DOLO-174433 format. One record per residue (C-alpha): residue number from 1; residue in one letter; x, y negated, z. Coordinates in steps of 0.25 Angstrom, whole numbers. Layout:
BEGIN
<pos = NUM code = A X = X Y = Y Z = Z>
...
This chain:
BEGIN
<pos = 1 code = M X = 156 Y = -144 Z = 350>
<pos = 2 code = R X = 164 Y = -156 Z = 351>
<pos = 3 code = N X = 170 Y = -162 Z = 340>
<pos = 4 code = G X = 183 Y = -153 Z = 334>
<pos = 5 code = E X = 181 Y = -141 Z = 345>
<pos = 6 code = L X = 179 Y = -132 Z = 333>
<pos = 7 code = R X = 190 Y = -137 Z = 326>
<pos = 8 code = A X = 198 Y = -134 Z = 338>
<pos = 9 code = M X = 193 Y = -121 Z = 339>
<pos = 10 code = V X = 194 Y = -118 Z = 323>
<pos = 11 code = A X = 210 Y = -122 Z = 325>
<pos = 12 code = R X = 210 Y = -114 Z = 339>
<pos = 13 code = I X = 206 Y = -101 Z = 328>
<pos = 14 code = L X = 215 Y = -104 Z = 317>
<pos = 15 code = T X = 229 Y = -106 Z = 329>
<pos = 16 code = D X = 225 Y = -92 Z = 335>
<pos = 17 code = R X = 225 Y = -86 Z = 321>
<pos = 18 code = A X = 236 Y = -93 Z = 316>
<pos = 19 code = G X = 242 Y = -90 Z = 300>
<pos = 20 code = T X = 228 Y = -83 Z = 299>
<pos = 21 code = A X = 219 Y = -88 Z = 289>
<pos = 22 code = L X = 205 Y = -90 Z = 293>
<pos = 23 code = T X = 192 Y = -95 Z = 286>
<pos = 24 code = P X = 181 Y = -105 Z = 292>
<pos = 25 code = R X = 172 Y = -94 Z = 294>
<pos = 26 code = A X = 181 Y = -84 Z = 301>
<pos = 27 code = I X = 184 Y = -96 Z = 311>
<pos = 28 code = A X = 169 Y = -96 Z = 312>
<pos = 29 code = A X = 168 Y = -83 Z = 316>
<pos = 30 code = E X = 177 Y = -83 Z = 327>
<pos = 31 code = L X = 171 Y = -97 Z = 333>
<pos = 32 code = N X = 158 Y = -89 Z = 336>
<pos = 33 code = G X = 152 Y = -91 Z = 322>
<pos = 34 code = R X = 153 Y = -106 Z = 321>
<pos = 35 code = S X = 150 Y = -112 Z = 307>
<pos = 36 code = S X = 159 Y = -108 Z = 297>
<pos = 37 code = G X = 158 Y = -122 Z = 290>
<pos = 38 code = A X = 162 Y = -130 Z = 304>
<pos = 39 code = V X = 173 Y = -121 Z = 304>
<pos = 40 code = G X = 177 Y = -124 Z = 290>
<pos = 41 code = N X = 175 Y = -138 Z = 293>
<pos = 42 code = A X = 186 Y = -138 Z = 305>
<pos = 43 code = L X = 196 Y = -130 Z = 297>
<pos = 44 code = K X = 195 Y = -142 Z = 287>
<pos = 45 code = T X = 198 Y = -152 Z = 296>
<pos = 46 code = L X = 211 Y = -143 Z = 303>
<pos = 47 code = A X = 215 Y = -143 Z = 291>
<pos = 48 code = G X = 215 Y = -156 Z = 286>
<pos = 49 code = R X = 223 Y = -160 Z = 299>
<pos = 50 code = G X = 233 Y = -149 Z = 296>
<pos = 51 code = E X = 227 Y = -142 Z = 307>
<pos = 52 code = A X = 225 Y = -130 Z = 298>
<pos = 53 code = E X = 227 Y = -126 Z = 284>
<pos = 54 code = V X = 220 Y = -118 Z = 273>
<pos = 55 code = A X = 226 Y = -103 Z = 272>
<pos = 56 code = S X = 217 Y = -100 Z = 260>
<pos = 57 code = T X = 203 Y = -106 Z = 252>
<pos = 58 code = T X = 199 Y = -94 Z = 247>
<pos = 59 code = P X = 194 Y = -90 Z = 257>
<pos = 60 code = L X = 195 Y = -103 Z = 264>
<pos = 61 code = S X = 204 Y = -101 Z = 278>
<pos = 62 code = Y X = 213 Y = -108 Z = 286>
<pos = 63 code = R X = 224 Y = -106 Z = 295>
<pos = 64 code = A X = 232 Y = -114 Z = 306>
<pos = 65 code = T X = 244 Y = -122 Z = 305>
<pos = 66 code = T X = 254 Y = -126 Z = 316>
<pos = 67 code = T X = 245 Y = -137 Z = 320>
<pos = 68 code = T X = 231 Y = -130 Z = 322>
<pos = 69 code = A X = 234 Y = -126 Z = 338>
<pos = 70 code = A X = 234 Y = -141 Z = 340>
<pos = 71 code = A X = 220 Y = -143 Z = 333>
<pos = 72 code = A X = 215 Y = -131 Z = 342>
<pos = 73 code = G X = 207 Y = -132 Z = 353>
<pos = 74 code = P X = 205 Y = -124 Z = 367>
<pos = 75 code = A X = 203 Y = -109 Z = 364>
<pos = 76 code = I X = 191 Y = -103 Z = 359>
<pos = 77 code = A X = 183 Y = -98 Z = 371>
<pos = 78 code = P X = 179 Y = -82 Z = 366>
<pos = 79 code = A X = 166 Y = -79 Z = 362>
<pos = 80 code = A X = 157 Y = -71 Z = 372>
<pos = 81 code = P X = 157 Y = -57 Z = 372>
<pos = 82 code = R X = 149 Y = -48 Z = 363>
<pos = 83 code = P X = 141 Y = -36 Z = 366>
<pos = 84 code = S X = 151 Y = -23 Z = 362>
<pos = 85 code = G X = 151 Y = -19 Z = 348>
<pos = 86 code = T X = 146 Y = -33 Z = 341>
<pos = 87 code = S X = 154 Y = -44 Z = 334>
<pos = 88 code = H X = 151 Y = -57 Z = 328>
<pos = 89 code = R X = 155 Y = -54 Z = 316>
<pos = 90 code = K X = 158 Y = -40 Z = 306>
<pos = 91 code = K X = 170 Y = -34 Z = 305>
<pos = 92 code = T X = 180 Y = -37 Z = 293>
<pos = 93 code = P X = 188 Y = -27 Z = 287>
<pos = 94 code = A X = 203 Y = -30 Z = 285>
<pos = 95 code = S X = 203 Y = -35 Z = 273>
<pos = 96 code = A X = 191 Y = -46 Z = 276>
<pos = 97 code = S X = 193 Y = -60 Z = 270>
<pos = 98 code = A X = 203 Y = -70 Z = 274>
<pos = 99 code = G X = 200 Y = -76 Z = 285>
<pos = 100 code = A X = 195 Y = -65 Z = 297>
<pos = 101 code = L X = 201 Y = -69 Z = 309>
<pos = 102 code = P X = 210 Y = -58 Z = 314>
<pos = 103 code = P X = 210 Y = -56 Z = 330>
<pos = 104 code = R X = 212 Y = -67 Z = 337>
<pos = 105 code = T X = 225 Y = -71 Z = 345>
<pos = 106 code = T X = 231 Y = -82 Z = 355>
<pos = 107 code = G X = 243 Y = -85 Z = 345>
<pos = 108 code = R X = 248 Y = -81 Z = 331>
<pos = 109 code = A X = 240 Y = -72 Z = 322>
<pos = 110 code = E X = 243 Y = -58 Z = 325>
<pos = 111 code = P X = 253 Y = -52 Z = 314>
<pos = 112 code = P X = 248 Y = -39 Z = 305>
<pos = 113 code = A X = 250 Y = -27 Z = 307>
<pos = 114 code = T X = 260 Y = -23 Z = 295>
<pos = 115 code = A X = 274 Y = -26 Z = 298>
<pos = 116 code = T X = 279 Y = -40 Z = 292>
<pos = 117 code = P X = 294 Y = -48 Z = 294>
<pos = 118 code = D X = 295 Y = -55 Z = 308>
<pos = 119 code = P X = 294 Y = -71 Z = 306>
<pos = 120 code = A X = 307 Y = -78 Z = 306>
<pos = 121 code = P X = 313 Y = -81 Z = 320>
<pos = 122 code = A X = 311 Y = -95 Z = 325>
<pos = 123 code = S X = 327 Y = -96 Z = 326>
<pos = 124 code = G X = 336 Y = -91 Z = 318>
<pos = 125 code = S X = 344 Y = -88 Z = 331>
<pos = 126 code = V X = 342 Y = -73 Z = 328>
<pos = 127 code = V X = 352 Y = -68 Z = 318>
<pos = 128 code = V X = 346 Y = -59 Z = 308>
<pos = 129 code = T X = 355 Y = -48 Z = 301>
<pos = 130 code = G X = 346 Y = -35 Z = 296>
<pos = 131 code = P X = 336 Y = -37 Z = 285>
<pos = 132 code = V X = 325 Y = -46 Z = 286>
<pos = 133 code = M X = 310 Y = -43 Z = 283>
<pos = 134 code = R X = 304 Y = -53 Z = 271>
<pos = 135 code = P X = 291 Y = -55 Z = 271>
<pos = 136 code = N X = 289 Y = -46 Z = 259>
<pos = 137 code = G X = 293 Y = -35 Z = 267>
<pos = 138 code = T X = 307 Y = -33 Z = 261>
<pos = 139 code = A X = 319 Y = -35 Z = 268>
<pos = 140 code = Y X = 330 Y = -46 Z = 266>
<pos = 141 code = H X = 344 Y = -43 Z = 270>
<pos = 142 code = P X = 351 Y = -56 Z = 276>
<pos = 143 code = R X = 365 Y = -62 Z = 271>
<pos = 144 code = L X = 373 Y = -70 Z = 278>
<pos = 145 code = L X = 373 Y = -85 Z = 276>
<pos = 146 code = S X = 384 Y = -94 Z = 283>
<pos = 147 code = G X = 387 Y = -80 Z = 292>
<pos = 148 code = V X = 373 Y = -78 Z = 296>
<pos = 149 code = P X = 360 Y = -70 Z = 291>
<pos = 150 code = D X = 354 Y = -79 Z = 280>
<pos = 151 code = V X = 341 Y = -76 Z = 288>
<pos = 152 code = T X = 346 Y = -83 Z = 299>
<pos = 153 code = A X = 353 Y = -93 Z = 295>
<pos = 154 code = L X = 339 Y = -98 Z = 288>
<pos = 155 code = R X = 333 Y = -97 Z = 301>
<pos = 156 code = R X = 342 Y = -105 Z = 307>
<pos = 157 code = L X = 342 Y = -115 Z = 297>
<pos = 158 code = R X = 326 Y = -116 Z = 298>
<pos = 159 code = D X = 330 Y = -118 Z = 314>
<pos = 160 code = A X = 339 Y = -129 Z = 310>
<pos = 161 code = G X = 329 Y = -136 Z = 301>
<pos = 162 code = V X = 340 Y = -135 Z = 289>
<pos = 163 code = A X = 331 Y = -133 Z = 276>
<pos = 164 code = A X = 339 Y = -121 Z = 266>
<pos = 165 code = L X = 339 Y = -120 Z = 250>
<pos = 166 code = L X = 344 Y = -106 Z = 247>
<pos = 167 code = Y X = 348 Y = -106 Z = 231>
<pos = 168 code = G X = 351 Y = -93 Z = 223>
<pos = 169 code = P X = 347 Y = -87 Z = 209>
<pos = 170 code = P X = 334 Y = -80 Z = 211>
<pos = 171 code = G X = 333 Y = -66 Z = 217>
<pos = 172 code = T X = 347 Y = -69 Z = 229>
<pos = 173 code = G X = 336 Y = -70 Z = 240>
<pos = 174 code = K X = 333 Y = -82 Z = 243>
<pos = 175 code = T X = 317 Y = -79 Z = 245>
<pos = 176 code = S X = 322 Y = -67 Z = 253>
<pos = 177 code = V X = 331 Y = -73 Z = 264>
<pos = 178 code = V X = 319 Y = -86 Z = 267>
<pos = 179 code = E X = 308 Y = -76 Z = 267>
<pos = 180 code = A X = 317 Y = -66 Z = 276>
<pos = 181 code = A X = 322 Y = -79 Z = 286>
<pos = 182 code = F X = 307 Y = -85 Z = 285>
<pos = 183 code = P X = 296 Y = -74 Z = 285>
<pos = 184 code = D X = 285 Y = -85 Z = 288>
<pos = 185 code = C X = 291 Y = -94 Z = 277>
<pos = 186 code = V X = 281 Y = -103 Z = 268>
<pos = 187 code = T X = 286 Y = -101 Z = 254>
<pos = 188 code = V X = 285 Y = -109 Z = 241>
<pos = 189 code = Q X = 289 Y = -105 Z = 228>
<pos = 190 code = G X = 292 Y = -115 Z = 220>
<pos = 191 code = D X = 293 Y = -118 Z = 204>
<pos = 192 code = G X = 292 Y = -131 Z = 194>
<pos = 193 code = D X = 276 Y = -131 Z = 197>
<pos = 194 code = T X = 276 Y = -133 Z = 213>
<pos = 195 code = V X = 268 Y = -145 Z = 214>
<pos = 196 code = V X = 268 Y = -152 Z = 230>
<pos = 197 code = A X = 253 Y = -147 Z = 232>
<pos = 198 code = D X = 260 Y = -131 Z = 232>
<pos = 199 code = L X = 269 Y = -135 Z = 243>
<pos = 200 code = V X = 259 Y = -144 Z = 252>
<pos = 201 code = G X = 245 Y = -139 Z = 247>
<pos = 202 code = D X = 233 Y = -145 Z = 240>
<pos = 203 code = Y X = 219 Y = -145 Z = 240>
<pos = 204 code = T X = 211 Y = -133 Z = 236>
<pos = 205 code = K X = 198 Y = -130 Z = 233>
<pos = 206 code = T X = 189 Y = -120 Z = 241>
<pos = 207 code = P X = 179 Y = -110 Z = 238>
<pos = 208 code = D X = 167 Y = -119 Z = 244>
<pos = 209 code = G X = 174 Y = -132 Z = 235>
<pos = 210 code = E X = 181 Y = -139 Z = 245>
<pos = 211 code = F X = 195 Y = -141 Z = 245>
<pos = 212 code = V X = 205 Y = -138 Z = 256>
<pos = 213 code = F X = 219 Y = -144 Z = 257>
<pos = 214 code = V X = 228 Y = -131 Z = 257>
<pos = 215 code = H X = 242 Y = -132 Z = 263>
<pos = 216 code = G X = 254 Y = -129 Z = 255>
<pos = 217 code = P X = 267 Y = -122 Z = 259>
<pos = 218 code = L X = 274 Y = -132 Z = 264>
<pos = 219 code = V X = 263 Y = -137 Z = 274>
<pos = 220 code = R X = 261 Y = -122 Z = 279>
<pos = 221 code = A X = 276 Y = -121 Z = 281>
<pos = 222 code = M X = 277 Y = -134 Z = 289>
<pos = 223 code = R X = 266 Y = -130 Z = 297>
<pos = 224 code = E X = 268 Y = -118 Z = 301>
<pos = 225 code = G X = 284 Y = -121 Z = 305>
<pos = 226 code = V X = 289 Y = -113 Z = 293>
<pos = 227 code = P X = 298 Y = -111 Z = 282>
<pos = 228 code = L X = 294 Y = -116 Z = 269>
<pos = 229 code = F X = 303 Y = -107 Z = 258>
<pos = 230 code = I X = 302 Y = -116 Z = 245>
<pos = 231 code = D X = 306 Y = -106 Z = 234>
<pos = 232 code = D X = 313 Y = -110 Z = 222>
<pos = 233 code = A X = 312 Y = -126 Z = 227>
<pos = 234 code = T X = 321 Y = -131 Z = 215>
<pos = 235 code = L X = 309 Y = -127 Z = 206>
<pos = 236 code = I X = 299 Y = -136 Z = 213>
<pos = 237 code = P X = 298 Y = -150 Z = 207>
<pos = 238 code = P X = 307 Y = -160 Z = 217>
<pos = 239 code = T X = 295 Y = -170 Z = 218>
<pos = 240 code = V X = 288 Y = -157 Z = 224>
<pos = 241 code = L X = 298 Y = -151 Z = 234>
<pos = 242 code = A X = 299 Y = -166 Z = 238>
<pos = 243 code = V X = 287 Y = -164 Z = 248>
<pos = 244 code = V X = 294 Y = -154 Z = 255>
<pos = 245 code = Y X = 307 Y = -163 Z = 259>
<pos = 246 code = P X = 298 Y = -172 Z = 271>
<pos = 247 code = A X = 296 Y = -158 Z = 277>
<pos = 248 code = M X = 311 Y = -154 Z = 277>
<pos = 249 code = D X = 316 Y = -167 Z = 281>
<pos = 250 code = G X = 315 Y = -173 Z = 296>
<pos = 251 code = R X = 301 Y = -179 Z = 293>
<pos = 252 code = R X = 296 Y = -163 Z = 291>
<pos = 253 code = Q X = 283 Y = -168 Z = 287>
<pos = 254 code = I X = 276 Y = -169 Z = 274>
<pos = 255 code = V X = 263 Y = -176 Z = 270>
<pos = 256 code = V X = 252 Y = -169 Z = 260>
<pos = 257 code = K X = 247 Y = -180 Z = 252>
<pos = 258 code = A X = 238 Y = -170 Z = 246>
<pos = 259 code = N X = 231 Y = -168 Z = 259>
<pos = 260 code = G X = 230 Y = -183 Z = 264>
<pos = 261 code = G X = 243 Y = -186 Z = 268>
<pos = 262 code = E X = 243 Y = -174 Z = 277>
<pos = 263 code = V X = 256 Y = -173 Z = 286>
<pos = 264 code = V X = 262 Y = -160 Z = 288>
<pos = 265 code = D X = 274 Y = -160 Z = 298>
<pos = 266 code = A X = 282 Y = -147 Z = 298>
<pos = 267 code = A X = 282 Y = -138 Z = 310>
<pos = 268 code = P X = 294 Y = -134 Z = 318>
<pos = 269 code = G X = 300 Y = -123 Z = 310>
<pos = 270 code = F X = 296 Y = -126 Z = 295>
<pos = 271 code = Y X = 308 Y = -125 Z = 285>
<pos = 272 code = V X = 312 Y = -127 Z = 272>
<pos = 273 code = V X = 320 Y = -117 Z = 265>
<pos = 274 code = A X = 320 Y = -117 Z = 249>
<pos = 275 code = G X = 326 Y = -109 Z = 238>
<pos = 276 code = H X = 333 Y = -114 Z = 225>
<pos = 277 code = N X = 337 Y = -105 Z = 212>
<pos = 278 code = P X = 347 Y = -113 Z = 205>
<pos = 279 code = G X = 347 Y = -106 Z = 193>
<pos = 280 code = V X = 332 Y = -107 Z = 191>
<pos = 281 code = H X = 328 Y = -116 Z = 180>
<pos = 282 code = G X = 320 Y = -128 Z = 184>
<pos = 283 code = A X = 327 Y = -128 Z = 199>
<pos = 284 code = V X = 333 Y = -141 Z = 203>
<pos = 285 code = L X = 340 Y = -143 Z = 217>
<pos = 286 code = T X = 337 Y = -158 Z = 219>
<pos = 287 code = D X = 345 Y = -166 Z = 227>
<pos = 288 code = A X = 334 Y = -169 Z = 236>
<pos = 289 code = L X = 331 Y = -154 Z = 239>
<pos = 290 code = S X = 344 Y = -150 Z = 240>
<pos = 291 code = S X = 346 Y = -161 Z = 252>
<pos = 292 code = R X = 333 Y = -154 Z = 259>
<pos = 293 code = F X = 340 Y = -141 Z = 261>
<pos = 294 code = S X = 353 Y = -143 Z = 268>
<pos = 295 code = V X = 358 Y = -128 Z = 268>
<pos = 296 code = Q X = 358 Y = -121 Z = 253>
<pos = 297 code = V X = 360 Y = -108 Z = 254>
<pos = 298 code = Q X = 364 Y = -99 Z = 240>
<pos = 299 code = V X = 358 Y = -86 Z = 240>
<pos = 300 code = S X = 365 Y = -77 Z = 231>
<pos = 301 code = S X = 360 Y = -60 Z = 229>
<pos = 302 code = D X = 368 Y = -52 Z = 239>
<pos = 303 code = Y X = 373 Y = -40 Z = 229>
<pos = 304 code = D X = 377 Y = -31 Z = 242>
<pos = 305 code = L X = 363 Y = -31 Z = 247>
<pos = 306 code = A X = 357 Y = -27 Z = 233>
<pos = 307 code = D X = 369 Y = -16 Z = 234>
<pos = 308 code = Q X = 362 Y = -11 Z = 250>
<pos = 309 code = L X = 347 Y = -11 Z = 244>
<pos = 310 code = G X = 352 Y = -1 Z = 235>
<pos = 311 code = V X = 352 Y = -8 Z = 221>
<pos = 312 code = D X = 361 Y = -1 Z = 210>
<pos = 313 code = G X = 375 Y = -5 Z = 212>
<pos = 314 code = K X = 376 Y = -8 Z = 197>
<pos = 315 code = A X = 365 Y = -17 Z = 199>
<pos = 316 code = V X = 372 Y = -25 Z = 208>
<pos = 317 code = R X = 385 Y = -25 Z = 200>
<pos = 318 code = V X = 378 Y = -29 Z = 189>
<pos = 319 code = A X = 372 Y = -42 Z = 198>
<pos = 320 code = R X = 387 Y = -45 Z = 204>
<pos = 321 code = N X = 393 Y = -45 Z = 190>
<pos = 322 code = L X = 383 Y = -54 Z = 185>
<pos = 323 code = A X = 384 Y = -63 Z = 197>
<pos = 324 code = S X = 399 Y = -64 Z = 195>
<pos = 325 code = R X = 396 Y = -67 Z = 180>
<pos = 326 code = Q X = 387 Y = -78 Z = 186>
<pos = 327 code = A X = 396 Y = -84 Z = 196>
<pos = 328 code = R X = 406 Y = -85 Z = 184>
<pos = 329 code = G X = 395 Y = -91 Z = 176>
<pos = 330 code = E X = 395 Y = -82 Z = 165>
<pos = 331 code = V X = 380 Y = -76 Z = 168>
<pos = 332 code = G X = 368 Y = -84 Z = 173>
<pos = 333 code = W X = 358 Y = -71 Z = 179>
<pos = 334 code = T X = 364 Y = -60 Z = 188>
<pos = 335 code = P X = 354 Y = -52 Z = 196>
<pos = 336 code = Q X = 351 Y = -55 Z = 210>
<pos = 337 code = L X = 348 Y = -46 Z = 223>
<pos = 338 code = R X = 333 Y = -48 Z = 217>
<pos = 339 code = E X = 336 Y = -41 Z = 203>
<pos = 340 code = L X = 343 Y = -31 Z = 209>
<pos = 341 code = L X = 334 Y = -26 Z = 218>
<pos = 342 code = A X = 325 Y = -27 Z = 207>
<pos = 343 code = F X = 335 Y = -16 Z = 200>
<pos = 344 code = K X = 333 Y = -7 Z = 211>
<pos = 345 code = K X = 318 Y = -5 Z = 210>
<pos = 346 code = I X = 317 Y = -6 Z = 195>
<pos = 347 code = A X = 330 Y = 5 Z = 194>
<pos = 348 code = A X = 319 Y = 13 Z = 204>
<pos = 349 code = V X = 309 Y = 12 Z = 194>
<pos = 350 code = L X = 315 Y = 12 Z = 181>
<pos = 351 code = G X = 329 Y = 17 Z = 183>
<pos = 352 code = T X = 342 Y = 11 Z = 183>
<pos = 353 code = D X = 343 Y = 8 Z = 168>
<pos = 354 code = A X = 331 Y = -2 Z = 169>
<pos = 355 code = A X = 334 Y = -7 Z = 180>
<pos = 356 code = A X = 347 Y = -12 Z = 173>
<pos = 357 code = A X = 339 Y = -16 Z = 159>
<pos = 358 code = N X = 330 Y = -24 Z = 168>
<pos = 359 code = L X = 342 Y = -33 Z = 174>
<pos = 360 code = V X = 346 Y = -35 Z = 161>
<pos = 361 code = G X = 332 Y = -39 Z = 155>
<pos = 362 code = I X = 330 Y = -49 Z = 168>
<pos = 363 code = A X = 343 Y = -55 Z = 166>
<pos = 364 code = P X = 340 Y = -70 Z = 158>
<pos = 365 code = E X = 342 Y = -71 Z = 145>
<pos = 366 code = E X = 356 Y = -79 Z = 143>
<pos = 367 code = D X = 362 Y = -68 Z = 152>
<pos = 368 code = R X = 357 Y = -55 Z = 149>
<pos = 369 code = D X = 368 Y = -51 Z = 140>
<pos = 370 code = T X = 377 Y = -51 Z = 151>
<pos = 371 code = V X = 369 Y = -44 Z = 160>
<pos = 372 code = A X = 367 Y = -34 Z = 151>
<pos = 373 code = T X = 382 Y = -34 Z = 149>
<pos = 374 code = V X = 384 Y = -31 Z = 164>
<pos = 375 code = V X = 373 Y = -21 Z = 166>
<pos = 376 code = R X = 379 Y = -13 Z = 155>
<pos = 377 code = T X = 392 Y = -14 Z = 160>
<pos = 378 code = V X = 389 Y = -10 Z = 175>
<pos = 379 code = F X = 378 Y = 0 Z = 172>
<pos = 380 code = G X = 387 Y = 6 Z = 160>
<pos = 381 code = R X = 376 Y = 5 Z = 149>
<pos = 382 code = A X = 368 Y = -5 Z = 139>
<pos = 383 code = V X = 356 Y = -11 Z = 145>
<pos = 384 code = T X = 345 Y = -20 Z = 139>
<pos = 385 code = P X = 333 Y = -27 Z = 147>
<pos = 386 code = L X = 320 Y = -18 Z = 150>
<pos = 387 code = A X = 312 Y = -17 Z = 139>
<pos = 388 code = L X = 300 Y = -9 Z = 134>
<pos = 389 code = G X = 303 Y = 2 Z = 125>
<pos = 390 code = A X = 296 Y = 12 Z = 113>
<pos = 391 code = R X = 279 Y = 13 Z = 116>
<pos = 392 code = I X = 279 Y = 28 Z = 121>
<pos = 393 code = T X = 274 Y = 37 Z = 113>
<pos = 394 code = P X = 263 Y = 49 Z = 117>
<pos = 395 code = T X = 268 Y = 62 Z = 117>
<pos = 396 code = N X = 258 Y = 74 Z = 111>
<pos = 397 code = P X = 257 Y = 84 Z = 122>
C-alpha cells in the first residue's frame, strides 16, 4: 500500500459518516479486516493534523471535521460479493457499544428515526412566526426584536457576522431563543472556574495509557461552522475568555498553544452569541468583552406569554407587581417566566397554596418579606415558605 493510502481511506469513511463517532476497530472492519492498530495510527495522524478529532476516550473514537474530506482519497472499492447468508461480522443489537458503523451513505449521516427539530436554515431570509422546537423538544414562542421575530433577527445577525450579547435576569429565555434560532449550536456553560482548556481542549489519557488531545467546544464550533453559545459569559475570567476574541474578529483564527501551536481557522457559518446575567454575583461585563458584541439585546420575561401558557393569573399578577417594584428600586427580585412555569407545574402536583408558598420561599432572603406581602395581597391569604411539618403518626386500625 502506498504511503498515506490507508490514511486517505480512513478519512473517506469518516467523511461518509460525518457526525458519527467511530472506533478504530469499527473502521478496520469496514476496510475488509485491516489492522485496527494501523487504522488507529492513521486516525492519530489525522487528528494531529486537524483532519479528524477525538469524539470520546472511552471507548476511543473519532469523527470527521470540516477538513476531513480534503484528506480523503478516492472512493474505496467495495468488497467482492459474499455468498448469500454469510457475513464478515456478527450482527449487534441496537444497544451496541459506541463506534458501530451505521449504514453507509454518500454524504451526511442519515437522520435518526425519532423526530428532531429541523436545523436552522443557512440564511435568515425566512421569517419565523410560529413556535419553534428547541433541541430538548419544548416549543419556543418567538418575540419581536426591532419589528421581526427574534429567531429571525438572530439568524440575520449571524449571516451578517454581527456577534450578539443577550442580557437579562436568569429565567427570562436567553438560552431558549438561542437554541430556537440555532439548534446546532455548541454551548459553553461559563462560571468562575472556567479555564482555557474548557474552551480549546486538553490532553486526555485513554484506557490504553496513551494521551490524546481532545478539542474543546470552541474548536469544534469553528471547524464545523456552527454557532458557539457562551452562556453566563461574564462569569468567565476575562483572561480566559480572551482566547475567543481572535475567532470573532477579522482573523477568525486561534492558536491552540497546548496542542503544539495548532492553528484553527473558522469555517463559514461560525458565529458567537453570549448570555449575560447582570444581577448575578461575579458577572462583569468588561470593555473588551462588550466591544466584541456589536449588538446587545435586553431580554425580559414575557408575562403575556405566561398567561397564554396557562399559568395561574394570580401568579402572573404577583410577578407583574414585583416587576414594577423592581423598576422603582423597591425590590431586587421578581419571578421570571421560568419561575412562573414552575408555579404551574407545582400547582398541578401539590396545589395552588403550595405553589404560592414556594414562590415566597425561592425569593432572596432580603426580598422575601416584600414578596410575601404581595402574594398575600393577590391571593388573599398569608403564605409562608414551604416547610416540612410534624411527623406523621400511624393510626391504629
